PyMOL CGO cylinders between C-alpha atoms (Angstrom):
from pymol import cmd
from pymol.cgo import CYLINDER

trace = [
    CYLINDER, 121.84, 115.52, 107.62, 125.03, 116.19, 105.69, 0.3, 1, 1, 1, 1, 1, 1,
    CYLINDER, 125.03, 116.19, 105.69, 125.14, 118.91, 103.07, 0.3, 1, 1, 1, 1, 1, 1,
    CYLINDER, 125.14, 118.91, 103.07, 125.96, 117.46, 99.59, 0.3, 1, 1, 1, 1, 1, 1,
    CYLINDER, 125.96, 117.46, 99.59, 129.69, 117.78, 98.98, 0.3, 1, 1, 1, 1, 1, 1,
    CYLINDER, 129.69, 117.78, 98.98, 130.38, 118.56, 102.66, 0.3, 1, 1, 1, 1, 1, 1,
    CYLINDER, 130.38, 118.56, 102.66, 132.31, 115.68, 104.27, 0.3, 1, 1, 1, 1, 1, 1,
    CYLINDER, 132.31, 115.68, 104.27, 131.46, 116.85, 107.82, 0.3, 1, 1, 1, 1, 1, 1,
    CYLINDER, 131.46, 116.85, 107.82, 130.39, 114.12, 110.20, 0.3, 1, 1, 1, 1, 1, 1,
    CYLINDER, 130.39, 114.12, 110.20, 131.51, 110.87, 111.71, 0.3, 1, 1, 1, 1, 1, 1,
    CYLINDER, 131.51, 110.87, 111.71, 132.86, 108.32, 109.26, 0.3, 1, 1, 1, 1, 1, 1,
    CYLINDER, 132.86, 108.32, 109.26, 133.12, 104.67, 110.23, 0.3, 1, 1, 1, 1, 1, 1,
    CYLINDER, 133.12, 104.67, 110.23, 135.33, 102.00, 108.68, 0.3, 1, 1, 1, 1, 1, 1,
    CYLINDER, 135.33, 102.00, 108.68, 133.21, 99.86, 106.39, 0.3, 1, 1, 1, 1, 1, 1,
    CYLINDER, 133.21, 99.86, 106.39, 134.74, 96.39, 106.00, 0.3, 1, 1, 1, 1, 1, 1,
    CYLINDER, 134.74, 96.39, 106.00, 132.03, 95.36, 103.54, 0.3, 1, 1, 1, 1, 1, 1,
    CYLINDER, 132.03, 95.36, 103.54, 133.60, 97.46, 100.75, 0.3, 1, 1, 1, 1, 1, 1,
    CYLINDER, 133.60, 97.46, 100.75, 135.93, 95.56, 98.43, 0.3, 1, 1, 1, 1, 1, 1,
    CYLINDER, 135.93, 95.56, 98.43, 137.37, 92.08, 98.72, 0.3, 1, 1, 1, 1, 1, 1,
    CYLINDER, 137.37, 92.08, 98.72, 140.24, 91.20, 101.04, 0.3, 1, 1, 1, 1, 1, 1,
    CYLINDER, 140.24, 91.20, 101.04, 141.17, 88.34, 98.67, 0.3, 1, 1, 1, 1, 1, 1,
    CYLINDER, 141.17, 88.34, 98.67, 142.44, 90.84, 96.10, 0.3, 1, 1, 1, 1, 1, 1,
    CYLINDER, 142.44, 90.84, 96.10, 143.28, 93.61, 98.63, 0.3, 1, 1, 1, 1, 1, 1,
    CYLINDER, 143.28, 93.61, 98.63, 140.55, 95.98, 97.43, 0.3, 1, 1, 1, 1, 1, 1,
    CYLINDER, 140.55, 95.98, 97.43, 139.12, 96.24, 100.95, 0.3, 1, 1, 1, 1, 1, 1,
    CYLINDER, 139.12, 96.24, 100.95, 140.17, 97.82, 104.22, 0.3, 1, 1, 1, 1, 1, 1,
    CYLINDER, 140.17, 97.82, 104.22, 143.40, 96.51, 105.74, 0.3, 1, 1, 1, 1, 1, 1,
    CYLINDER, 143.40, 96.51, 105.74, 146.35, 97.41, 107.94, 0.3, 1, 1, 1, 1, 1, 1,
    CYLINDER, 146.35, 97.41, 107.94, 149.64, 95.75, 107.16, 0.3, 1, 1, 1, 1, 1, 1,
    CYLINDER, 149.64, 95.75, 107.16, 153.41, 95.87, 107.02, 0.3, 1, 1, 1, 1, 1, 1,
    CYLINDER, 153.41, 95.87, 107.02, 156.40, 95.40, 104.72, 0.3, 1, 1, 1, 1, 1, 1,
    CYLINDER, 156.40, 95.40, 104.72, 159.81, 94.32, 106.02, 0.3, 1, 1, 1, 1, 1, 1,
    CYLINDER, 159.81, 94.32, 106.02, 162.98, 93.56, 104.09, 0.3, 1, 1, 1, 1, 1, 1,
    CYLINDER, 162.98, 93.56, 104.09, 164.68, 90.25, 104.76, 0.3, 1, 1, 1, 1, 1, 1,
    CYLINDER, 164.68, 90.25, 104.76, 167.53, 88.14, 103.45, 0.3, 1, 1, 1, 1, 1, 1,
    CYLINDER, 167.53, 88.14, 103.45, 166.79, 84.45, 103.02, 0.3, 1, 1, 1, 1, 1, 1,
    CYLINDER, 166.79, 84.45, 103.02, 169.25, 81.61, 102.60, 0.3, 1, 1, 1, 1, 1, 1,
    CYLINDER, 169.25, 81.61, 102.60, 169.25, 78.62, 100.25, 0.3, 1, 1, 1, 1, 1, 1,
    CYLINDER, 169.25, 78.62, 100.25, 169.79, 80.88, 97.25, 0.3, 1, 1, 1, 1, 1, 1,
    CYLINDER, 169.79, 80.88, 97.25, 166.52, 82.79, 97.69, 0.3, 1, 1, 1, 1, 1, 1,
    CYLINDER, 166.52, 82.79, 97.69, 168.14, 86.16, 98.44, 0.3, 1, 1, 1, 1, 1, 1,
    CYLINDER, 168.14, 86.16, 98.44, 166.48, 89.46, 99.31, 0.3, 1, 1, 1, 1, 1, 1,
    CYLINDER, 166.48, 89.46, 99.31, 162.71, 89.50, 99.72, 0.3, 1, 1, 1, 1, 1, 1,
    CYLINDER, 162.71, 89.50, 99.72, 160.06, 91.67, 101.28, 0.3, 1, 1, 1, 1, 1, 1,
    CYLINDER, 160.06, 91.67, 101.28, 157.86, 90.09, 103.93, 0.3, 1, 1, 1, 1, 1, 1,
    CYLINDER, 157.86, 90.09, 103.93, 154.29, 91.36, 103.67, 0.3, 1, 1, 1, 1, 1, 1,
    CYLINDER, 154.29, 91.36, 103.67, 151.53, 90.92, 106.26, 0.3, 1, 1, 1, 1, 1, 1,
    CYLINDER, 151.53, 90.92, 106.26, 148.00, 92.29, 106.46, 0.3, 1, 1, 1, 1, 1, 1,
    CYLINDER, 148.00, 92.29, 106.46, 144.88, 92.10, 108.57, 0.3, 1, 1, 1, 1, 1, 1,
    CYLINDER, 144.88, 92.10, 108.57, 141.36, 93.00, 107.40, 0.3, 1, 1, 1, 1, 1, 1,
    CYLINDER, 141.36, 93.00, 107.40, 140.21, 93.13, 111.04, 0.3, 1, 1, 1, 1, 1, 1,
    CYLINDER, 140.21, 93.13, 111.04, 140.13, 96.92, 111.31, 0.3, 1, 1, 1, 1, 1, 1,
    CYLINDER, 140.13, 96.92, 111.31, 137.60, 99.16, 113.05, 0.3, 1, 1, 1, 1, 1, 1,
    CYLINDER, 137.60, 99.16, 113.05, 137.36, 102.82, 113.88, 0.3, 1, 1, 1, 1, 1, 1,
    CYLINDER, 137.36, 102.82, 113.88, 136.03, 106.26, 113.18, 0.3, 1, 1, 1, 1, 1, 1,
    CYLINDER, 136.03, 106.26, 113.18, 137.16, 109.55, 111.72, 0.3, 1, 1, 1, 1, 1, 1,
    CYLINDER, 137.16, 109.55, 111.72, 135.32, 112.78, 112.52, 0.3, 1, 1, 1, 1, 1, 1,
    CYLINDER, 135.32, 112.78, 112.52, 135.44, 115.64, 110.03, 0.3, 1, 1, 1, 1, 1, 1,
    CYLINDER, 135.44, 115.64, 110.03, 134.38, 119.26, 110.45, 0.3, 1, 1, 1, 1, 1, 1,
    CYLINDER, 134.38, 119.26, 110.45, 134.31, 120.38, 106.85, 0.3, 1, 1, 1, 1, 1, 1,
    CYLINDER, 134.31, 120.38, 106.85, 137.63, 119.10, 105.52, 0.3, 1, 1, 1, 1, 1, 1,
    CYLINDER, 137.63, 119.10, 105.52, 139.39, 119.15, 108.92, 0.3, 1, 1, 1, 1, 1, 1,
    CYLINDER, 139.39, 119.15, 108.92, 139.94, 115.84, 110.71, 0.3, 1, 1, 1, 1, 1, 1,
    CYLINDER, 139.94, 115.84, 110.71, 139.13, 116.68, 114.32, 0.3, 1, 1, 1, 1, 1, 1,
    CYLINDER, 139.13, 116.68, 114.32, 139.21, 113.15, 115.75, 0.3, 1, 1, 1, 1, 1, 1,
    CYLINDER, 139.21, 113.15, 115.75, 140.29, 109.71, 114.60, 0.3, 1, 1, 1, 1, 1, 1,
    CYLINDER, 140.29, 109.71, 114.60, 140.78, 106.36, 116.27, 0.3, 1, 1, 1, 1, 1, 1,
    CYLINDER, 140.78, 106.36, 116.27, 141.65, 103.28, 114.24, 0.3, 1, 1, 1, 1, 1, 1,
    CYLINDER, 141.65, 103.28, 114.24, 142.12, 99.81, 115.75, 0.3, 1, 1, 1, 1, 1, 1,
    CYLINDER, 142.12, 99.81, 115.75, 143.66, 96.81, 113.97, 0.3, 1, 1, 1, 1, 1, 1,
    CYLINDER, 143.66, 96.81, 113.97, 143.37, 93.34, 115.45, 0.3, 1, 1, 1, 1, 1, 1,
    CYLINDER, 143.37, 93.34, 115.45, 146.92, 92.04, 114.98, 0.3, 1, 1, 1, 1, 1, 1,
    CYLINDER, 146.92, 92.04, 114.98, 145.79, 88.46, 115.63, 0.3, 1, 1, 1, 1, 1, 1,
    CYLINDER, 145.79, 88.46, 115.63, 144.30, 88.65, 112.13, 0.3, 1, 1, 1, 1, 1, 1,
    CYLINDER, 144.30, 88.65, 112.13, 147.67, 89.36, 110.47, 0.3, 1, 1, 1, 1, 1, 1,
    CYLINDER, 147.67, 89.36, 110.47, 148.46, 86.91, 107.69, 0.3, 1, 1, 1, 1, 1, 1,
    CYLINDER, 148.46, 86.91, 107.69, 151.68, 87.07, 105.73, 0.3, 1, 1, 1, 1, 1, 1,
    CYLINDER, 151.68, 87.07, 105.73, 152.63, 86.11, 102.21, 0.3, 1, 1, 1, 1, 1, 1,
    CYLINDER, 152.63, 86.11, 102.21, 154.20, 82.93, 103.64, 0.3, 1, 1, 1, 1, 1, 1,
    CYLINDER, 154.20, 82.93, 103.64, 152.02, 81.07, 106.14, 0.3, 1, 1, 1, 1, 1, 1,
    CYLINDER, 152.02, 81.07, 106.14, 155.01, 79.59, 108.00, 0.3, 1, 1, 1, 1, 1, 1,
    CYLINDER, 155.01, 79.59, 108.00, 155.85, 83.16, 109.04, 0.3, 1, 1, 1, 1, 1, 1,
    CYLINDER, 155.85, 83.16, 109.04, 152.46, 83.94, 110.63, 0.3, 1, 1, 1, 1, 1, 1,
    CYLINDER, 152.46, 83.94, 110.63, 153.06, 82.42, 114.08, 0.3, 1, 1, 1, 1, 1, 1,
    CYLINDER, 153.06, 82.42, 114.08, 156.50, 84.09, 114.30, 0.3, 1, 1, 1, 1, 1, 1,
    CYLINDER, 156.50, 84.09, 114.30, 154.91, 87.49, 113.57, 0.3, 1, 1, 1, 1, 1, 1,
    CYLINDER, 154.91, 87.49, 113.57, 152.22, 86.89, 116.22, 0.3, 1, 1, 1, 1, 1, 1,
    CYLINDER, 152.22, 86.89, 116.22, 154.88, 85.93, 118.75, 0.3, 1, 1, 1, 1, 1, 1,
    CYLINDER, 154.88, 85.93, 118.75, 157.10, 88.93, 117.92, 0.3, 1, 1, 1, 1, 1, 1,
    CYLINDER, 157.10, 88.93, 117.92, 154.16, 91.33, 118.29, 0.3, 1, 1, 1, 1, 1, 1,
    CYLINDER, 154.16, 91.33, 118.29, 153.11, 89.67, 121.55, 0.3, 1, 1, 1, 1, 1, 1,
    CYLINDER, 153.11, 89.67, 121.55, 149.50, 89.46, 120.36, 0.3, 1, 1, 1, 1, 1, 1,
    CYLINDER, 149.50, 89.46, 120.36, 148.50, 87.12, 123.20, 0.3, 1, 1, 1, 1, 1, 1,
    CYLINDER, 148.50, 87.12, 123.20, 148.95, 90.03, 125.64, 0.3, 1, 1, 1, 1, 1, 1,
    CYLINDER, 148.95, 90.03, 125.64, 148.45, 93.00, 123.29, 0.3, 1, 1, 1, 1, 1, 1,
    CYLINDER, 148.45, 93.00, 123.29, 146.21, 91.92, 120.41, 0.3, 1, 1, 1, 1, 1, 1,
    CYLINDER, 146.21, 91.92, 120.41, 145.48, 95.38, 119.00, 0.3, 1, 1, 1, 1, 1, 1,
    CYLINDER, 145.48, 95.38, 119.00, 147.37, 98.21, 117.38, 0.3, 1, 1, 1, 1, 1, 1,
    CYLINDER, 147.37, 98.21, 117.38, 145.62, 101.53, 117.98, 0.3, 1, 1, 1, 1, 1, 1,
    CYLINDER, 145.62, 101.53, 117.98, 146.17, 104.85, 116.22, 0.3, 1, 1, 1, 1, 1, 1,
    CYLINDER, 146.17, 104.85, 116.22, 144.74, 108.03, 117.77, 0.3, 1, 1, 1, 1, 1, 1,
    CYLINDER, 144.74, 108.03, 117.77, 144.93, 111.42, 116.05, 0.3, 1, 1, 1, 1, 1, 1,
    CYLINDER, 144.93, 111.42, 116.05, 147.02, 113.95, 117.99, 0.3, 1, 1, 1, 1, 1, 1,
    CYLINDER, 147.02, 113.95, 117.99, 145.42, 117.11, 116.63, 0.3, 1, 1, 1, 1, 1, 1,
    CYLINDER, 145.42, 117.11, 116.63, 143.31, 118.61, 113.87, 0.3, 1, 1, 1, 1, 1, 1,
    CYLINDER, 143.31, 118.61, 113.87, 144.49, 118.18, 110.27, 0.3, 1, 1, 1, 1, 1, 1,
    CYLINDER, 144.49, 118.18, 110.27, 143.04, 119.97, 107.26, 0.3, 1, 1, 1, 1, 1, 1,
    CYLINDER, 143.04, 119.97, 107.26, 142.63, 117.60, 104.33, 0.3, 1, 1, 1, 1, 1, 1,
    CYLINDER, 142.63, 117.60, 104.33, 141.95, 120.37, 101.85, 0.3, 1, 1, 1, 1, 1, 1,
    CYLINDER, 141.95, 120.37, 101.85, 140.05, 119.29, 98.75, 0.3, 1, 1, 1, 1, 1, 1,
    CYLINDER, 140.05, 119.29, 98.75, 139.16, 115.61, 99.23, 0.3, 1, 1, 1, 1, 1, 1,
    CYLINDER, 139.16, 115.61, 99.23, 137.38, 115.53, 95.86, 0.3, 1, 1, 1, 1, 1, 1,
    CYLINDER, 137.38, 115.53, 95.86, 140.78, 115.69, 94.13, 0.3, 1, 1, 1, 1, 1, 1,
    CYLINDER, 140.78, 115.69, 94.13, 142.93, 113.43, 96.37, 0.3, 1, 1, 1, 1, 1, 1,
    CYLINDER, 142.93, 113.43, 96.37, 144.18, 115.28, 99.42, 0.3, 1, 1, 1, 1, 1, 1,
    CYLINDER, 144.18, 115.28, 99.42, 147.69, 114.41, 100.56, 0.3, 1, 1, 1, 1, 1, 1,
    CYLINDER, 147.69, 114.41, 100.56, 148.66, 115.25, 104.14, 0.3, 1, 1, 1, 1, 1, 1,
    CYLINDER, 148.66, 115.25, 104.14, 150.87, 114.20, 107.02, 0.3, 1, 1, 1, 1, 1, 1,
    CYLINDER, 150.87, 114.20, 107.02, 148.74, 113.15, 109.98, 0.3, 1, 1, 1, 1, 1, 1,
    CYLINDER, 148.74, 113.15, 109.98, 150.29, 113.15, 113.48, 0.3, 1, 1, 1, 1, 1, 1,
    CYLINDER, 150.29, 113.15, 113.48, 149.13, 110.59, 115.96, 0.3, 1, 1, 1, 1, 1, 1,
    CYLINDER, 149.13, 110.59, 115.96, 149.97, 108.14, 118.68, 0.3, 1, 1, 1, 1, 1, 1,
    CYLINDER, 149.97, 108.14, 118.68, 150.38, 104.48, 117.80, 0.3, 1, 1, 1, 1, 1, 1,
    CYLINDER, 150.38, 104.48, 117.80, 150.08, 101.80, 120.45, 0.3, 1, 1, 1, 1, 1, 1,
    CYLINDER, 150.08, 101.80, 120.45, 151.64, 98.42, 119.65, 0.3, 1, 1, 1, 1, 1, 1,
    CYLINDER, 151.64, 98.42, 119.65, 152.62, 95.78, 122.20, 0.3, 1, 1, 1, 1, 1, 1,
    CYLINDER, 152.62, 95.78, 122.20, 151.35, 98.08, 124.94, 0.3, 1, 1, 1, 1, 1, 1,
    CYLINDER, 151.35, 98.08, 124.94, 153.84, 100.82, 124.00, 0.3, 1, 1, 1, 1, 1, 1,
    CYLINDER, 153.84, 100.82, 124.00, 152.79, 104.26, 122.71, 0.3, 1, 1, 1, 1, 1, 1,
    CYLINDER, 152.79, 104.26, 122.71, 154.90, 106.18, 120.19, 0.3, 1, 1, 1, 1, 1, 1,
    CYLINDER, 154.90, 106.18, 120.19, 154.31, 109.31, 118.13, 0.3, 1, 1, 1, 1, 1, 1,
    CYLINDER, 154.31, 109.31, 118.13, 154.00, 108.74, 114.39, 0.3, 1, 1, 1, 1, 1, 1,
    CYLINDER, 154.00, 108.74, 114.39, 153.28, 110.78, 111.28, 0.3, 1, 1, 1, 1, 1, 1,
    CYLINDER, 153.28, 110.78, 111.28, 151.17, 108.96, 108.72, 0.3, 1, 1, 1, 1, 1, 1,
    CYLINDER, 151.17, 108.96, 108.72, 151.53, 110.14, 105.13, 0.3, 1, 1, 1, 1, 1, 1,
    CYLINDER, 151.53, 110.14, 105.13, 147.93, 109.93, 103.86, 0.3, 1, 1, 1, 1, 1, 1,
    CYLINDER, 147.93, 109.93, 103.86, 146.07, 110.31, 100.64, 0.3, 1, 1, 1, 1, 1, 1,
    CYLINDER, 146.07, 110.31, 100.64, 142.31, 110.79, 101.04, 0.3, 1, 1, 1, 1, 1, 1,
    CYLINDER, 142.31, 110.79, 101.04, 139.62, 110.81, 98.34, 0.3, 1, 1, 1, 1, 1, 1,
    CYLINDER, 139.62, 110.81, 98.34, 135.90, 111.31, 98.66, 0.3, 1, 1, 1, 1, 1, 1,
    CYLINDER, 135.90, 111.31, 98.66, 134.33, 109.08, 96.03, 0.3, 1, 1, 1, 1, 1, 1,
    CYLINDER, 134.33, 109.08, 96.03, 130.55, 109.30, 96.15, 0.3, 1, 1, 1, 1, 1, 1,
    CYLINDER, 130.55, 109.30, 96.15, 129.58, 108.26, 99.68, 0.3, 1, 1, 1, 1, 1, 1,
    CYLINDER, 129.58, 108.26, 99.68, 132.93, 106.62, 100.46, 0.3, 1, 1, 1, 1, 1, 1,
    CYLINDER, 132.93, 106.62, 100.46, 135.99, 108.24, 102.00, 0.3, 1, 1, 1, 1, 1, 1,
    CYLINDER, 135.99, 108.24, 102.00, 138.98, 106.24, 100.73, 0.3, 1, 1, 1, 1, 1, 1,
    CYLINDER, 138.98, 106.24, 100.73, 142.21, 106.65, 102.70, 0.3, 1, 1, 1, 1, 1, 1,
    CYLINDER, 142.21, 106.65, 102.70, 145.61, 105.09, 102.01, 0.3, 1, 1, 1, 1, 1, 1,
    CYLINDER, 145.61, 105.09, 102.01, 148.78, 105.78, 103.91, 0.3, 1, 1, 1, 1, 1, 1,
    CYLINDER, 148.78, 105.78, 103.91, 152.16, 104.66, 105.12, 0.3, 1, 1, 1, 1, 1, 1,
    CYLINDER, 152.16, 104.66, 105.12, 154.59, 105.32, 107.93, 0.3, 1, 1, 1, 1, 1, 1,
    CYLINDER, 154.59, 105.32, 107.93, 157.88, 103.87, 109.09, 0.3, 1, 1, 1, 1, 1, 1,
    CYLINDER, 157.88, 103.87, 109.09, 158.37, 102.02, 112.37, 0.3, 1, 1, 1, 1, 1, 1,
    CYLINDER, 158.37, 102.02, 112.37, 161.43, 100.83, 114.24, 0.3, 1, 1, 1, 1, 1, 1,
    CYLINDER, 161.43, 100.83, 114.24, 160.55, 97.55, 115.92, 0.3, 1, 1, 1, 1, 1, 1,
    CYLINDER, 160.55, 97.55, 115.92, 162.60, 98.15, 119.07, 0.3, 1, 1, 1, 1, 1, 1,
    CYLINDER, 162.60, 98.15, 119.07, 160.54, 101.31, 119.73, 0.3, 1, 1, 1, 1, 1, 1,
    CYLINDER, 160.54, 101.31, 119.73, 157.60, 98.97, 120.42, 0.3, 1, 1, 1, 1, 1, 1,
    CYLINDER, 157.60, 98.97, 120.42, 159.55, 96.27, 122.25, 0.3, 1, 1, 1, 1, 1, 1,
    CYLINDER, 159.55, 96.27, 122.25, 159.29, 93.98, 119.21, 0.3, 1, 1, 1, 1, 1, 1,
    CYLINDER, 159.29, 93.98, 119.21, 162.17, 91.59, 118.60, 0.3, 1, 1, 1, 1, 1, 1,
    CYLINDER, 162.17, 91.59, 118.60, 162.69, 90.63, 114.98, 0.3, 1, 1, 1, 1, 1, 1,
    CYLINDER, 162.69, 90.63, 114.98, 161.66, 86.98, 114.54, 0.3, 1, 1, 1, 1, 1, 1,
    CYLINDER, 161.66, 86.98, 114.54, 164.14, 84.42, 113.27, 0.3, 1, 1, 1, 1, 1, 1,
    CYLINDER, 164.14, 84.42, 113.27, 163.95, 81.11, 111.45, 0.3, 1, 1, 1, 1, 1, 1,
    CYLINDER, 163.95, 81.11, 111.45, 166.48, 78.66, 110.03, 0.3, 1, 1, 1, 1, 1, 1,
    CYLINDER, 166.48, 78.66, 110.03, 166.07, 79.97, 106.47, 0.3, 1, 1, 1, 1, 1, 1,
    CYLINDER, 166.07, 79.97, 106.47, 166.31, 83.63, 107.52, 0.3, 1, 1, 1, 1, 1, 1,
    CYLINDER, 166.31, 83.63, 107.52, 169.78, 85.16, 107.36, 0.3, 1, 1, 1, 1, 1, 1,
    CYLINDER, 169.78, 85.16, 107.36, 168.73, 88.69, 108.36, 0.3, 1, 1, 1, 1, 1, 1,
    CYLINDER, 168.73, 88.69, 108.36, 165.62, 90.82, 108.89, 0.3, 1, 1, 1, 1, 1, 1,
    CYLINDER, 165.62, 90.82, 108.89, 165.62, 94.62, 108.91, 0.3, 1, 1, 1, 1, 1, 1,
    CYLINDER, 165.62, 94.62, 108.91, 165.07, 96.29, 112.29, 0.3, 1, 1, 1, 1, 1, 1,
    CYLINDER, 165.07, 96.29, 112.29, 162.40, 98.54, 110.80, 0.3, 1, 1, 1, 1, 1, 1,
    CYLINDER, 162.40, 98.54, 110.80, 159.46, 98.31, 108.45, 0.3, 1, 1, 1, 1, 1, 1,
    CYLINDER, 159.46, 98.31, 108.45, 156.69, 100.20, 106.72, 0.3, 1, 1, 1, 1, 1, 1,
    CYLINDER, 156.69, 100.20, 106.72, 153.13, 100.13, 108.01, 0.3, 1, 1, 1, 1, 1, 1,
    CYLINDER, 153.13, 100.13, 108.01, 150.48, 100.38, 105.27, 0.3, 1, 1, 1, 1, 1, 1,
    CYLINDER, 150.48, 100.38, 105.27, 146.85, 101.33, 105.74, 0.3, 1, 1, 1, 1, 1, 1,
    CYLINDER, 146.85, 101.33, 105.74, 143.97, 101.19, 103.29, 0.3, 1, 1, 1, 1, 1, 1,
    CYLINDER, 143.97, 101.19, 103.29, 140.67, 102.30, 104.77, 0.3, 1, 1, 1, 1, 1, 1,
    CYLINDER, 140.67, 102.30, 104.77, 137.20, 102.72, 103.32, 0.3, 1, 1, 1, 1, 1, 1,
    CYLINDER, 137.20, 102.72, 103.32, 134.84, 104.76, 105.47, 0.3, 1, 1, 1, 1, 1, 1,
    CYLINDER, 134.84, 104.76, 105.47, 131.15, 105.61, 105.21, 0.3, 1, 1, 1, 1, 1, 1,
    CYLINDER, 131.15, 105.61, 105.21, 128.93, 107.92, 107.27, 0.3, 1, 1, 1, 1, 1, 1,
]
cmd.load_cgo(trace, "trace")
């Protein structure tokens, strides 16, 4: 049994917390800048999936293990016509999941006051592994460990070709991955 105030233990993603409809639940997503024609101009493409699973193991305030899996087939963007292009670009028929695995222990410090840390790990997308550093903020709120974070990716590093469409003039060759996770013991 956990000691009150001690976050030690195995924490599992709890997809029942919040509502994906208003993005108050667990999700993994992306933001990518693009230039659209027909007078629309610069926009940011946003996609998210609530299909996330995984665990984080803490020893006191030190993360000693973490593995998070996002089912990329669940990605939905802010414009539905874009969804199939994103699935095709990510090659989700052959590699449906993105997987993050912690590379080493990370001390969160005081999670009762919003710990902010850089977390090194290995990200697998499209069957390709790359090292990443996720900038995280973690808060222990009651019995819930809330984690939000971001990191940059270059699509070519994962063998991902930027999708195109007739209305799209240009899409950046990189993007930001966003994570929002709610975990319970």
